[in-house]
C-alpha positions as CSV (number, residue, x, y, z in Angstrom):
1,M,-139.0,82.5,22.6
2,P,-136.6,85.3,21.4
3,R,-133.9,86.0,24.0
4,Y,-134.8,89.6,25.1
5,A,-138.5,89.7,24.5
6,L,-139.5,89.2,28.1
7,T,-137.0,91.7,29.3
8,I,-138.4,94.3,27.0
9,A,-142.0,93.4,28.1
10,G,-141.0,93.8,31.7
11,R,-139.7,97.3,31.0
12,V,-142.8,98.3,29.2
13,I,-145.0,97.0,32.0
14,R,-143.0,98.9,34.7
15,Q,-143.1,102.1,32.7
16,L,-146.8,102.0,32.1
17,L,-147.5,101.2,35.8
18,R,-145.6,104.3,36.8
19,D,-147.9,106.4,34.7
20,R,-150.9,106.6,37.0
21,R,-152.9,108.9,34.7
22,T,-152.7,106.3,31.9
23,I,-153.7,103.5,34.3
24,A,-156.7,105.6,35.5
25,L,-157.7,106.2,31.9
26,I,-157.4,102.5,31.0
27,I,-159.9,101.7,33.8
28,I,-162.3,104.6,33.7
29,V,-162.7,105.5,30.0
30,P,-164.1,102.1,28.9
31,M,-166.7,102.2,31.7
32,V,-167.8,105.7,30.8
33,V,-168.1,104.8,27.1
34,M,-170.1,101.6,27.8
35,T,-172.3,103.4,30.3
36,L,-173.2,106.0,27.6
37,I,-173.9,103.2,25.1
38,G,-176.1,101.4,27.7
39,L,-178.1,104.5,28.4
40,S,-178.6,105.1,24.7
41,F,-180.4,101.7,24.4
42,P,-182.8,101.6,27.3
43,E,-184.5,98.5,25.9
44,G,-182.6,95.5,27.2
45,M,-183.4,93.2,24.2
46,V,-181.8,95.8,21.8
47,L,-178.7,96.0,23.9
48,D,-178.5,92.2,24.1
49,R,-178.5,91.9,20.3
50,I,-175.9,94.6,19.7
51,A,-173.6,93.7,22.7
52,P,-171.4,91.2,20.8
53,A,-170.7,93.7,18.0
54,L,-170.0,96.4,20.6
55,L,-167.6,94.2,22.6
56,A,-165.6,93.3,19.5
57,T,-165.5,96.9,18.4
58,M,-164.5,98.3,21.8
59,V,-161.8,95.7,22.3
60,L,-160.3,96.4,18.9
61,F,-160.5,100.2,19.3
62,F,-159.1,100.5,22.8
63,S,-156.3,98.0,22.2
64,F,-155.3,99.6,18.9
65,L,-155.3,103.1,20.4
66,L,-153.4,102.1,23.6
67,T,-150.7,100.3,21.7
68,G,-150.3,102.7,18.8
69,I,-150.0,105.8,20.9
70,S,-147.7,104.2,23.5
71,F,-145.4,102.6,20.9
72,L,-145.1,105.9,19.0
73,R,-144.1,107.6,22.3
74,E,-141.4,105.0,22.7
75,R,-140.0,105.9,19.3
76,S,-140.3,109.7,19.8
77,Q,-138.4,109.4,23.2
78,G,-135.5,107.6,21.5
79,T,-136.1,104.3,23.3
80,M,-136.5,102.4,20.1
81,E,-133.3,103.8,18.7
82,R,-131.4,102.7,21.8
83,L,-133.0,99.2,21.6
84,M,-132.1,98.8,17.9
85,A,-128.5,99.8,18.6
86,S,-128.3,97.0,21.2
87,P,-128.0,93.2,20.4
88,V,-131.8,92.7,20.4
89,S,-133.5,91.6,17.2
90,R,-136.5,93.2,15.6
91,L,-138.5,90.2,16.6
92,D,-137.4,90.6,20.2
93,V,-138.7,94.2,20.1
94,V,-142.0,93.4,18.5
95,L,-142.8,90.5,20.8
96,G,-141.6,92.4,23.9
97,Y,-143.9,95.3,23.2
98,L,-146.7,92.9,22.2
99,F,-146.5,91.1,25.6
100,G,-146.1,94.4,27.5
101,F,-149.1,96.1,25.9
102,F,-151.1,92.9,25.8
103,L,-151.3,92.8,29.6
104,F,-152.9,96.2,29.8
105,A,-155.2,95.6,26.8
106,L,-156.2,92.3,28.5
107,A,-157.1,94.1,31.7
108,Q,-159.0,96.7,29.8
109,T,-160.9,94.1,27.9
110,L,-161.8,92.2,31.1
111,I,-163.2,95.5,32.5
112,I,-165.3,96.1,29.4
113,L,-166.7,92.5,29.4
114,L,-167.5,92.4,33.1
115,F,-169.0,95.9,33.1
116,T,-171.2,95.0,30.1
117,I,-172.4,91.8,31.5
118,Y,-172.9,92.7,35.2
119,V,-173.5,96.4,35.2
120,L,-175.4,96.9,31.9
121,D,-177.1,93.5,32.6
122,V,-176.6,92.1,29.1
123,N,-178.0,88.6,28.7
124,Y,-176.0,86.0,26.8
125,Y,-176.1,82.3,26.1
126,G,-172.5,81.1,25.8
127,D,-169.9,80.6,28.5
128,L,-168.4,83.7,29.9
129,W,-164.8,82.3,29.8
130,Q,-165.2,81.4,26.1
131,I,-166.3,84.9,25.3
132,F,-163.2,86.2,27.1
133,V,-160.9,83.8,25.3
134,F,-162.3,84.8,21.9
135,Q,-161.7,88.5,22.9
136,V,-158.1,87.6,23.8
137,I,-157.5,86.6,20.1
138,I,-159.0,90.0,19.0
139,I,-156.7,91.8,21.4
140,A,-153.6,90.1,20.0
141,G,-154.4,91.2,16.5
142,A,-155.3,94.7,17.6
143,V,-152.0,95.1,19.6
144,N,-150.0,94.0,16.6
145,L,-152.0,96.3,14.3
146,G,-151.3,99.2,16.6
147,I,-147.5,98.5,16.6
148,F,-147.5,98.1,12.8
149,T,-149.5,101.2,12.1
150,S,-147.5,103.4,14.5
151,T,-144.4,102.8,12.5
152,F,-145.9,105.0,9.7
153,A,-146.7,107.9,12.1
154,R,-144.2,110.7,13.0
155,N,-146.4,112.2,15.8
156,E,-149.5,111.4,17.9
157,F,-151.7,113.6,15.6
158,Q,-150.8,111.4,12.6
159,M,-151.4,108.3,14.7
160,V,-154.9,109.5,15.6
161,Q,-155.7,110.0,11.9
162,F,-155.2,106.3,11.4
163,I,-158.3,105.6,13.5
164,P,-160.9,106.7,10.9
165,L,-158.8,105.2,8.2
166,I,-158.4,101.7,9.7
167,L,-161.2,101.3,12.3
168,F,-164.2,103.2,10.8
169,P,-164.4,101.1,7.6
170,Q,-164.4,98.0,9.7
171,V,-167.3,99.3,11.9
172,F,-169.4,100.1,8.8
173,L,-168.5,97.1,6.7
174,C,-168.6,94.3,9.4
175,G,-172.2,94.4,10.4
176,V,-171.8,96.5,13.6
177,I,-174.3,99.2,12.4
178,W,-176.0,97.6,9.4
179,P,-176.4,93.9,8.4
180,V,-173.7,92.8,6.0
181,E,-176.2,90.9,3.9
182,Q,-178.1,94.1,3.0
183,M,-175.0,95.8,1.7
184,P,-174.0,95.9,-2.0
185,E,-172.1,92.9,-3.2
186,Y,-168.7,94.7,-3.5
187,L,-168.9,96.0,0.1
188,Q,-169.7,92.5,1.3
189,W,-166.6,91.3,-0.6
190,L,-164.5,94.0,0.9
191,G,-165.7,93.2,4.4
192,R,-164.4,89.6,4.1
193,F,-160.9,91.0,4.4
194,L,-161.5,92.9,7.6
195,P,-160.7,91.2,10.9
196,L,-163.5,92.9,12.8
197,K,-166.1,91.0,10.7
198,Y,-164.8,87.7,12.1
199,G,-164.6,89.1,15.6
200,V,-168.3,90.3,15.4
201,D,-169.5,87.0,13.8
202,G,-167.7,84.9,16.4
203,L,-168.9,86.8,19.4
204,R,-172.5,86.8,18.0
205,D,-172.4,83.0,17.5
206,I,-171.1,82.5,21.1
207,M,-173.3,85.1,22.9
208,L,-176.5,84.9,20.9
209,S,-176.6,81.3,19.8
210,G,-174.7,79.6,22.6
211,M,-172.0,78.2,20.4
212,S,-168.6,77.1,21.7
213,L,-165.1,78.1,20.6
214,I,-164.9,74.8,18.6
215,D,-168.0,75.9,16.7
216,V,-166.4,79.3,15.7
217,W,-163.1,77.7,14.7
218,F,-163.1,79.4,11.3
219,E,-163.4,82.9,12.8
220,L,-160.7,82.0,15.3
221,L,-158.4,80.8,12.6
222,V,-158.8,84.0,10.6
223,L,-158.1,86.1,13.6
224,V,-155.0,84.1,14.5
225,G,-153.8,84.4,10.9
226,F,-154.4,88.2,11.1
227,T,-152.3,88.3,14.3
228,V,-149.4,86.4,12.7
229,V,-149.5,88.6,9.5
230,T,-149.5,91.9,11.4
231,S,-146.7,90.6,13.7
232,V,-144.5,89.8,10.7
233,L,-145.4,93.2,9.1
234,A,-144.6,95.0,12.3
235,T,-141.2,93.2,12.5
236,L,-140.3,94.1,8.9
237,T,-141.3,97.7,9.1
238,L,-139.9,98.5,12.5
239,R,-138.1,101.9,12.6
240,R,-135.6,103.3,15.1
241,G,-137.3,106.6,15.7
242,V,-140.0,108.9,14.4
243,G,-137.7,110.1,11.6
244,G,-137.2,106.7,10.1
């Protein structure tokens, strides 16, 4: 464990906890979105079938957005420049922010999962704890992706523009809306390089087929690999401030 990572994580957590509006949005927004989705699919069987894809997509989207915007704000306020001028390493910074943002993304994911299962009354076959553990791996990759992507944005508007660039192709190419098998061959090939595909496939196997985490080892391995790669990229591309 890098020396200063936990100290940085503690500062990030305290700062976000003081922002009551952000905490309220972290809790309320996912429930509002999932409620609208639930009302859009009044037939329970339809919602049961699409729930795994929705859970994977919502976790990736909210974790990416929370991390990307928050990390960019840290850079724009000069916090990153002060950290980089101190004895901390780039790995300390990336891991510190990963742990700090991960806690809030984890809480948001738990809200989404429990709301979907118990309020929207979605039926599933796998163990609830295994569904959550699988989502935790998706969170780790999404948080690192948010940190990495935010290094290329100079303001929040630019960060928001990365959403359609990075997330929308995954939604369309990973079987969330249309079965991958019915897509052209070159789109199926492209989808194999997108992490959401493995998040959707893994959750479908657990929730619709009752498989265990051991059965979806390949999807887990790919998602862990994606997390490691984005962590390395975030460390290598880390910038002091919004100007570079």
